[in-house]
C-alpha positions in Angstrom: 17.3 -8.2 -25.0 14.9 -9.0 -22.3 14.2 -5.9 -20.1 11.2 -7.4 -18.3 11.3 -6.3 -14.7 14.6 -4.5 -15.1 15.9 -1.0 -15.3 17.3 -0.1 -18.7 20.4 2.0 -18.8 21.0 3.9 -22.0 23.6 6.5 -23.1 24.9 7.7 -26.5 27.7 9.7 -27.8 27.7 11.8 -31.0 24.1 10.9 -32.4 21.7 13.5 -33.4 18.3 13.2 -31.8 16.6 11.8 -35.0 19.1 8.9 -35.0 18.4 8.2 -31.3 14.8 8.2 -32.1 15.1 5.6 -34.7 17.1 3.4 -32.4 14.4 3.7 -29.7 11.6 3.0 -32.0 13.4 -0.1 -33.2 13.7 -1.3 -29.6 10.1 -0.6 -28.9 8.9 -2.4 -32.2 11.2 -5.4 -31.4 9.3 -5.8 -28.1 12.8 -5.4 -26.2 11.1 -2.7 -24.0 8.1 -4.8 -23.0 7.8 -5.1 -19.3 10.7 -2.7 -18.6 10.6 -1.4 -14.9 12.3 2.0 -15.7 14.7 3.7 -18.1 17.8 5.5 -16.9 19.3 7.9 -19.6 22.8 9.0 -18.9 24.5 12.0 -20.3 24.4 12.0 -24.0 27.4 13.8 -25.1 27.2 15.5 -28.5 23.7 14.4 -29.1 22.4 17.9 -29.7 20.1 18.9 -32.5 21.8 20.0 -35.7 19.8 23.2 -36.0 17.7 25.2 -33.5 14.6 24.1 -35.5 15.2 20.3 -35.1 13.5 18.4 -32.2 15.9 18.1 -29.3 17.0 14.9 -27.6 14.8 15.5 -24.5 11.8 15.8 -26.7 12.7 12.7 -28.5 13.0 10.7 -25.4 9.8 11.9 -23.9 7.9 10.9 -27.2 9.7 7.6 -27.5 9.5 6.5 -23.9 6.8 8.6 -22.3 4.1 6.2 -22.8 5.8 3.2 -21.4 4.1 3.8 -18.0 7.4 3.6 -16.0 9.8 6.0 -14.6 12.3 7.6 -17.0 15.0 9.7 -15.8 17.2 11.7 -18.2 20.6 13.3 -17.7 22.1 11.3 -14.8 25.9 11.6 -14.6 26.6 8.2 -16.4 28.3 7.3 -19.6 30.8 9.3 -21.3 30.3 12.8 -19.8 32.7 14.7 -17.5 31.3 13.0 -14.4 31.6 9.2 -15.1 29.8 7.4 -12.2 30.3 3.6 -12.3 27.1 1.7 -12.5 27.3 -2.0 -11.8 25.1 -4.0 -14.1 22.9 -6.8 -12.7 22.5 -5.6 -9.2 19.2 -4.4 -7.7 18.5 -0.8 -7.8 15.8 1.8 -7.2 15.0 4.6 -9.7 13.2 7.7 -8.5 12.7 9.7 -11.7 11.0 12.6 -9.8 14.1 13.1 -7.7 16.6 12.1 -10.6 18.2 9.3 -8.4 19.3 5.9 -9.0 20.0 4.0 -5.7 21.7 0.6 -5.5 19.9 -1.7 -3.3 22.6 -4.3 -3.0 26.4 -4.4 -3.1 28.1 -4.8 -6.4 30.9 -6.7 -4.8 31.2 -9.5 -2.2 33.0 -9.2 1.0 
């Protein structure tokens, strides 16, 4: 995977945070996230910590992605949650992590 200059869209279903952490660490160590322009994390359904004492998904994401120096947005209505917004892949988009928005810059279809 080559994410250089691109927004990376992630979502997961039914994985505990420690497992998501392992997946993200593997991506980091492999160099797959080198040069990524930003990370969009959709709704991660069923990815809660097993116990209240375990680290939560938000903390895992912040720790694993926070030092990339790029915008990271968490919890957008994408993926397998109740609000399944369609996100076309391969089109230009702008991520505003502070506002929690992902805006398409170009159309996903041709006229």
